[in-house]
C-alpha positions in Angstrom: 0.0 0.0 0.0 1.2 3.5 -0.8 3.1 5.1 2.1 4.4 8.3 0.5 2.7 11.6 1.0 -0.6 12.0 -0.8 0.4 13.5 -4.2 -2.8 15.6 -4.3 -1.9 17.1 -1.0 1.6 18.0 -2.3 -0.1 19.9 -5.2 -2.8 21.4 -2.9 -5.5 19.5 -4.8 -8.3 17.1 -3.9 -8.5 13.6 -5.3 -10.4 13.6 -8.5 -8.9 16.9 -9.8 -9.0 16.9 -13.7 -5.9 16.7 -15.8 -5.8 20.4 -16.6 -6.1 21.3 -12.9 -3.2 19.0 -12.0 -1.0 20.4 -14.7 -1.8 24.0 -13.7 -1.1 23.3 -10.0 2.2 21.6 -10.9 3.4 24.5 -13.1 2.4 27.1 -10.5 4.3 25.3 -7.8 7.4 24.7 -10.0 7.6 28.4 -10.5 7.5 29.1 -6.8 10.3 26.6 -5.9 13.6 27.1 -7.6 15.3 23.7 -8.1 18.7 25.1 -6.9 17.3 26.9 -3.8 14.6 24.4 -2.9 15.9 21.2 -4.3 14.2 18.8 -1.9 10.8 20.5 -2.3 11.2 20.7 -6.0 11.8 16.9 -6.2 8.8 16.2 -4.0 6.6 18.3 -6.4 8.0 16.6 -9.4 7.4 13.2 -7.9 3.8 14.1 -7.0 3.1 15.2 -10.6 4.7 12.1 -12.0 2.4 10.0 -9.8 -0.7 11.8 -11.3 0.2 12.7 -14.8 -1.5 9.7 -16.6 -4.3 7.3 -16.0 -2.2 4.4 -15.0 -0.1 6.3 -12.5 -3.1 8.0 -11.1 -5.1 4.8 -10.7 -2.1 3.3 -8.8 -2.4 6.1 -6.3 -6.1 6.6 -6.2 -7.1 3.1 -5.1 -5.4 3.8 -1.8 -6.6 7.4 -1.2 -10.0 8.2 0.4 -12.6 9.8 -1.7 -13.6 13.2 -0.4 -17.2 13.7 -1.4 -18.2 17.3 -2.3 -21.6 18.5 -1.2 -23.5 20.7 1.2 -26.3 20.5 3.8 -29.6 21.6 2.5 -32.3 23.4 4.5 -35.3 25.4 3.4 -35.4 29.2 3.9 -37.9 28.6 6.7 -35.6 26.1 8.4 -32.8 28.6 8.3 -34.9 31.2 10.1 -33.8 29.7 13.4 -34.6 31.5 16.7 -32.0 31.5 19.5 -30.8 28.1 20.5 -32.1 28.2 24.1 -35.5 29.1 22.9 -35.4 26.2 20.3 -34.4 23.7 23.0 -37.4 24.6 25.2 -39.7 24.5 22.1 -38.4 21.1 21.1 -38.8 19.6 24.6 -42.4 20.8 24.7 -43.2 19.6 21.2 -41.6 16.3 21.9 -44.0 15.7 24.8 -47.0 16.9 22.8 -46.3 14.7 19.8 -45.9 11.7 22.0 -49.3 12.4 23.5 -50.8 13.2 20.1 -49.1 10.9 17.6 -51.7 11.4 14.9 -51.6 15.2 14.9 -49.9 16.0 11.6 -49.6 19.8 12.2 -48.0 19.2 15.6 -45.6 16.7 14.0 -44.5 19.2 11.3 -43.9 21.9 13.9 -41.7 19.4 15.8 -39.8 18.6 12.6 -39.3 22.2 11.7 -37.9 22.9 15.2 -35.5 20.0 14.9 -34.3 21.2 11.4 -33.8 24.7 12.8 -31.7 23.4 15.6 -29.6 21.3 13.2 -28.9 24.5 11.3 -27.4 26.0 14.5 -25.3 22.8 14.8 -24.1 23.0 11.2 -22.8 26.5 11.6 -20.8 25.4 14.7 -19.7 22.2 13.0 -21.4 20.2 15.8 -22.0 17.1 13.6 -23.0 14.7 16.3 -25.8 17.1 17.5 -27.0 17.7 13.9 -27.0 14.0 13.2 -29.1 13.3 16.3 -31.7 15.9 15.2 -31.9 14.5 11.6 -32.4 11.0 13.0 -35.3 12.3 15.1 -36.8 13.9 12.0 -36.6 10.7 10.1 -38.2 8.8 13.0 -41.2 11.1 12.6 -41.1 11.4 8.8 -39.0 8.8 6.9 -39.8 10.6 3.6 -38.1 13.8 4.6 -35.5 14.0 1.9 -33.6 17.0 3.3 -33.1 15.3 6.6 -32.1 12.0 4.8 -29.6 13.7 2.5 -28.1 15.7 5.3 -27.8 12.7 7.5 -26.0 10.7 4.7 -23.7 13.6 3.9 -22.9 14.1 7.7 -22.1 10.4 8.0 -19.8 10.6 5.0 -18.1 13.8 6.0 -17.6 12.9 9.6 -16.4 9.4 8.5 -13.8 11.1 6.3 -12.6 13.2 9.1 -12.3 10.2 11.4 -10.4 8.3 8.7 -8.0 11.1 8.1 -7.1 11.1 11.9 -6.7 7.3 12.0 -10.0 6.6 13.7 -10.8 3.8 11.3 -13.4 1.8 13.3 -15.4 5.0 13.8 -15.1 5.9 10.2 -16.2 2.5 9.1 -19.2 2.6 11.4 -20.4 5.9 10.0 -19.8 5.0 6.3 -21.7 1.8 6.8 -24.6 3.7 8.2 -24.6 6.0 5.2 -24.4 2.9 2.9 -27.6 1.5 4.5 -29.4 4.6 3.4 -27.7 4.8 0.0 -26.4 1.3 -0.9 -24.9 2.2 -4.3 -22.6 5.0 -3.3 -19.4 3.8 -5.0 -17.0 6.4 -3.4 -18.1 5.3 0.1 -17.8 1.6 -0.8 -14.3 2.3 -2.0 -13.5 4.3 1.2 -14.7 1.3 3.3 -12.4 -1.0 1.4 -9.4 1.2 2.1 -10.3 1.7 5.8 -10.9 -2.0 6.3 -7.6 -2.8 4.7 -5.8 -0.4 6.9 -7.5 -1.4 10.1 -6.9 -4.3 9.2 -10.0 -6.3 8.9 -9.3 -8.8 6.0 -12.9 -10.2 5.7 -14.4 -6.7 5.6 -11.8 -5.5 3.2 -12.5 -8.5 0.9 -16.2 -7.7 1.0 -15.8 -4.0 0.1 -13.0 -4.5 -2.5 -15.3 -7.0 -4.1 -18.2 -4.5 -4.2 -15.9 -1.8 -5.5 -14.6 -4.0 -8.3 -18.1 -5.1 -9.2 -19.2 -1.5 -9.7 -16.1 -0.5 -11.6 -16.5 -3.4 -13.9 -20.1 -2.4 -14.6 -18.8 1.0 -15.5 -16.2 -0.5 -17.8 -18.8 -2.6 -19.5 -20.7 0.6 -20.4 -17.5 2.6 -21.1 -15.0 0.1 -22.6 -12.6 3.0 -23.5 -12.4 4.3 -19.9 -8.7 3.8 -19.4 -8.8 5.2 -15.8 -11.3 2.7 -14.6 -9.5 -0.1 -16.4 -6.3 0.7 -14.5 -8.2 1.1 -11.2 -9.5 -2.5 -11.6 -6.1 -3.8 -12.5 -4.4 -2.1 -9.5 -7.0 -3.5 -7.1 -6.5 -7.0 -8.4 -2.8 -6.5 -8.0 -3.3 -5.3 -4.5 -5.5 -8.2 -3.4 -3.2 -10.7 -5.1 -0.1 -9.3 -3.5 -1.8 -9.3 -0.1 -2.7 -13.0 -0.5 0.9 -13.8 -1.3 2.0 -12.3 2.0 0.6 -15.3 3.8 3.3 -17.9 3.4 2.4 -21.5 3.3 -1.4 -20.9 2.8 -2.3 -22.8 -0.4 -5.8 -21.2 -0.4 -4.3 -17.7 -0.3 -1.9 -18.5 -3.2 -4.8 -19.9 -5.2 -6.7 -16.6 -4.5 -3.6 -14.6 -5.6 -3.4 -16.5 -8.9 -7.1 -15.9 -9.5 -6.7 -12.2 -8.9 -3.7 -12.0 -11.4 -5.7 -13.9 -14.0 -8.5 -11.3 -13.7 -5.9 -8.7 -14.7 -5.0 -10.7 -17.8 -8.7 -10.7 -18.8 -8.4 -6.9 -19.1 -4.8 -6.6 -20.2 -3.4 -9.9 -21.5 0.1 -8.4 -21.8 0.4 -7.3 -18.2 3.9 -8.6 -17.4 3.7 -8.2 -13.7 0.5 -10.3 -13.5 2.0 -13.0 -15.8 5.2 -13.1 -13.7 3.3 -13.3 -10.4 1.2 -16.2 -11.7 4.3 -18.1 -12.9 6.4 -17.5 -9.7 3.4 -18.5 -7.5 3.0 -21.7 -9.4 6.7 -22.4 -8.9 6.4 -21.7 -5.2 3.5 -24.2 -5.2 5.7 -26.7 -7.1 3.1 -26.9 -9.9 5.9 -27.2 -12.4 3.9 -28.1 -15.6 1.6 -25.1 -15.1 4.6 -22.9 -14.4 6.3 -24.0 -17.6 3.2 -23.1 -19.6 3.0 -19.6 -18.1 6.7 -18.9 -18.4 6.8 -20.1 -22.0 4.0 -17.6 -22.8 6.1 -14.8 -21.3 9.3 -16.0 -23.0 7.6 -15.8 -26.4 6.8 -12.1 -25.9 10.1 -11.4 -24.1 12.7 -13.7 -25.8 15.7 -11.7 -24.5 14.6 -11.6 -20.8 17.2 -13.7 -19.0 15.4 -13.6 -15.7 12.4 -15.3 -17.3 14.7 -17.8 -19.0 16.3 -18.6 -15.7 13.0 -19.3 -14.0 11.8 -21.3 -17.1 15.0 -23.4 -16.8 14.1 -24.5 -13.2 10.5 -25.1 -14.1 11.5 -27.3 -17.0 14.1 -29.2 -14.9 11.6 -29.9 -12.1 8.9 -31.0 -14.6 11.4 -33.6 -15.9 12.4 -31.7 -19.1 16.1 -31.9 -18.3 17.5 -31.3 -21.8 15.2 -28.4 -22.4 16.2 -26.8 -19.1 19.9 -26.8 -20.0 19.1 -25.6 -23.5 17.2 -22.6 -22.2 20.0 -21.7 -19.7 22.6 -22.0 -22.4 20.6 -19.6 -24.6 20.4 -17.2 -21.6 24.1 -17.3 -21.2 24.5 -16.6 -24.9 22.4 -13.5 -24.5 24.3 -12.4 -21.3 27.6 -14.3 -21.0 28.3 -12.6 -17.6 25.0 -13.3 -16.0 26.0 -14.8 -12.6 22.5 -16.2 -11.9 22.4 -18.2 -15.1 25.9 -19.6 -14.3 24.8 -20.4 -10.8 21.7 -22.2 -12.1 23.8 -24.3 -14.5 26.2 -25.2 -11.7 23.5 -26.1 -9.2 21.5 -28.1 -11.7 24.5 -30.1 -12.9 25.6 -30.7 -9.3 22.2 -31.8 -8.1 21.6 -34.1 -11.1 25.1 -35.6 -10.8 24.5 -36.5 -7.2 21.1 -38.0 -7.8 22.3 -40.1 -10.7 25.3 -41.3 -8.7 23.0 -42.3 -5.8 21.0 -44.4 -8.3 24.2 -46.1 -9.4 24.1 -44.4 -12.8 27.8 -43.4 -12.7 28.4 -42.6 -16.4 25.6 -40.0 -16.8 26.5 -38.7 -13.4 30.1 -38.0 -14.6 28.7 -36.2 -17.6 27.0 -33.7 -15.3 30.0 -33.3 -12.9 32.4 -32.8 -15.8 30.1 -30.2 -17.3 30.8 -28.2 -14.2 34.5 -27.8 -15.2 33.4 -25.4 -17.9 32.3 -23.0 -15.2 34.5 -24.0 -12.2 37.7 -25.5 -13.8 39.7 -25.0 -10.6 37.1 -26.0 -8.0 38.4 -28.7 -5.6 34.8 -29.6 -4.8 34.0 -30.4 -8.4 37.1 -32.5 -8.9 36.4 -34.3 -5.6 32.9 -35.2 -6.8 34.3 -36.5 -10.1 36.9 -38.5 -8.2 34.3 -39.9 -5.8 32.1 -41.0 -8.8 35.1 -42.8 -10.5 35.9 -44.5 -7.2 32.3 -45.8 -6.9 32.4 -46.9 -10.5 35.6 -48.9 -9.8 37.9 -46.8 -12.0 40.7 -46.4 -9.5 43.2 -44.8 -11.9 40.8 -42.0 -12.9 39.7 -41.5 -9.3 43.3 -41.2 -8.1 44.0 -38.6 -10.9 41.0 -36.4 -9.8 41.9 -36.6 -6.1 45.4 -35.7 -6.9 44.1 -32.7 -8.9 42.2 -31.6 -5.7 45.5 -31.6 -3.8 47.2 -29.7 -6.5 44.6 -27.0 -6.1 44.2 -27.3 -2.3 47.2 -29.1 -0.7 45.5 -29.1 2.7 42.3 -30.8 1.6 41.8 -33.5 4.1 38.9 -35.2 2.2 41.2 -35.8 -0.8 44.0 -37.1 1.3 41.7 -39.6 3.0 40.3 -40.6 -0.4 43.8 -41.2 -1.9 44.7 -43.3 1.2 41.6 -45.4 0.7 42.4 -45.9 -2.9 45.9 -47.1 -2.1 44.4 -49.7 0.3 42.3 -51.0 -2.6 45.3 -51.5 -5.0 
């Protein structure tokens, strides 16, 4: 999740600012901060603009930033003609008792509602949101169809929830946003806010619920607006976020399956998304699903034939799926592309060494020697390699060749005790 300062805040903007507004804010701030005198601030401003300058970058930021909903509280002119607060309090107390005693008196009920709305106006001016909320709730108890009270209550829940979230009071923010959602279930910005807050709390189940709801609505928008690049990238970034979070749970097969599913959703939107392709392949390798990993890596290799990192992974997947010759072929191709790539060389060494030992354990000495001798191309002066070759010759019964290899070990490392013991043992066998 993004931890850097909100790029909108750096540019003195609110999330959702249009392109032209972002560019204007950026150029105005660049003029104010000379790069030589204010180097650090200039870099911060440049970085903020870079993070917002196109749909893909902006989506990457926006999925983690709370939506600040614009709006205002609405009251009728009559409701704004509020008498002094003390007078209103007494009036409300009296009307409350009277409406309880006369529940069917519509005129009395309207007077009570008017007084409550007037008192809420006092609370709005003083930013006493809790008091205003209580009065609007009372209005709706008496008249559930009162749209001004309903809209004001929803907006208050959202606004106060945003304030709580900004100050780290996430449980309180979630509670208020969920109340607003019960009154307006399709408010996408609030649903998105709930996903972010639940993620940060953290409450994984709640986050899963609201990310799912957010994605569902964004995908509905994309179905209607297939050219909406911003929404497309938002969907991709959320799937990446959920998939990456799932991979943070080591050893949980269900989580890794979830991660793969999330990354596959990305490929439905953008079949060429390299990060998603790579995550799927490496996750399959972690799960030791070698045949599936080979399929995924071969797809990537076709589109990125010069990528030695992909070739190195593909080599291991091929090797573990039993395609030994193909594994070495791909590593040799990788080395041809980048002759100094230490990872490729290390892979070849490890693979030859591992296979050589396995074949020797099975009594297959000749093919074992093929792998051990192949190591000499990369490690010609390695005492360990010559010792493995000598040990294999010894097991095979070729005493002369074994003696030669152990002697080579001592030429390279005169103090090598293993080679000395091995030569002594060979002399006993002569």
